[in-house]
VMD Tcl script that draws the C-alpha trace (Angstrom):
set ca {
  {-15.52 -11.15 -19.85}
  {-18.69 -9.11 -19.72}
  {-22.19 -10.27 -20.61}
  {-24.89 -7.65 -20.86}
  {-28.36 -8.59 -19.68}
  {-29.98 -5.80 -21.69}
  {-31.37 -2.49 -20.55}
  {-31.60 -2.30 -16.75}
  {-35.29 -1.44 -16.87}
  {-35.99 -4.46 -19.09}
  {-33.96 -6.86 -16.95}
  {-35.71 -5.77 -13.76}
  {-39.25 -5.79 -15.14}
  {-39.23 -9.11 -16.96}
  {-38.70 -12.56 -15.54}
  {-36.55 -13.51 -12.58}
  {-34.21 -11.08 -10.89}
  {-32.26 -13.67 -8.88}
  {-29.59 -15.64 -10.75}
  {-27.16 -18.33 -9.61}
  {-23.89 -18.04 -11.52}
  {-21.13 -20.65 -11.56}
  {-17.66 -19.78 -12.85}
  {-15.08 -22.40 -13.72}
  {-12.19 -22.55 -16.11}
  {-8.58 -23.35 -16.73}
  {-5.80 -20.84 -16.20}
  {-2.16 -20.93 -17.28}
  {-1.34 -23.21 -14.31}
  {-4.30 -25.58 -14.65}
  {-7.92 -25.63 -13.49}
  {-9.18 -22.85 -11.23}
  {-11.42 -23.38 -8.23}
  {-15.08 -23.24 -9.12}
  {-16.81 -20.12 -7.82}
  {-20.53 -19.70 -7.25}
  {-22.41 -16.43 -6.88}
  {-26.02 -15.50 -6.21}
  {-26.81 -12.26 -8.03}
  {-29.96 -10.31 -7.21}
  {-30.57 -7.68 -9.89}
  {-32.92 -5.80 -7.55}
  {-29.83 -4.68 -5.63}
  {-28.75 -2.73 -8.72}
  {-32.13 -1.12 -9.47}
  {-31.08 2.34 -8.32}
  {-27.31 1.99 -8.70}
  {-25.40 4.57 -10.73}
  {-22.24 3.90 -12.73}
  {-20.63 6.93 -11.12}
  {-21.45 8.93 -8.06}
  {-23.23 12.15 -9.16}
  {-21.09 15.27 -8.89}
  {-17.66 13.64 -8.92}
  {-14.69 14.96 -10.85}
  {-14.80 11.76 -12.90}
  {-18.18 12.81 -14.27}
  {-16.90 16.30 -15.05}
  {-13.81 14.92 -16.81}
  {-15.96 12.51 -18.83}
  {-18.25 15.36 -19.94}
  {-15.26 17.47 -21.00}
  {-13.79 14.57 -22.99}
  {-17.10 13.97 -24.72}
  {-17.54 17.66 -25.59}
  {-13.96 17.87 -26.87}
  {-14.51 14.85 -29.08}
  {-17.63 16.41 -30.59}
  {-15.87 19.73 -31.19}
  {-13.00 17.95 -32.96}
  {-15.47 16.21 -35.27}
  {-17.01 19.58 -36.18}
  {-13.61 21.24 -36.65}
  {-12.42 18.41 -38.93}
  {-15.26 19.19 -41.33}
  {-13.83 22.65 -41.93}
}
mol new
graphics top color blue
foreach p $ca { graphics top sphere $p radius 0.5 }
foreach p [lrange $ca 0 end-1] q [lrange $ca 1 end] { graphics top cylinder $p $q radius 0.2 }
display resetview
């Protein structure tokens, strides 16, 4: 599951940036071991979702442009 903390700039400028997270639950074979993490949002202040200049970024841009072109073509 994913929980968004908001915009990165908002999360880093307001309030605490260090969080203690505890994860526990029950899986198909019973309870799982409890896990604890310390998350420091300052470590992600300059992180990018993709490395600039990778083929993944190029492929994503092409897919996005293709999608937009299809929307335009469908109008005609």
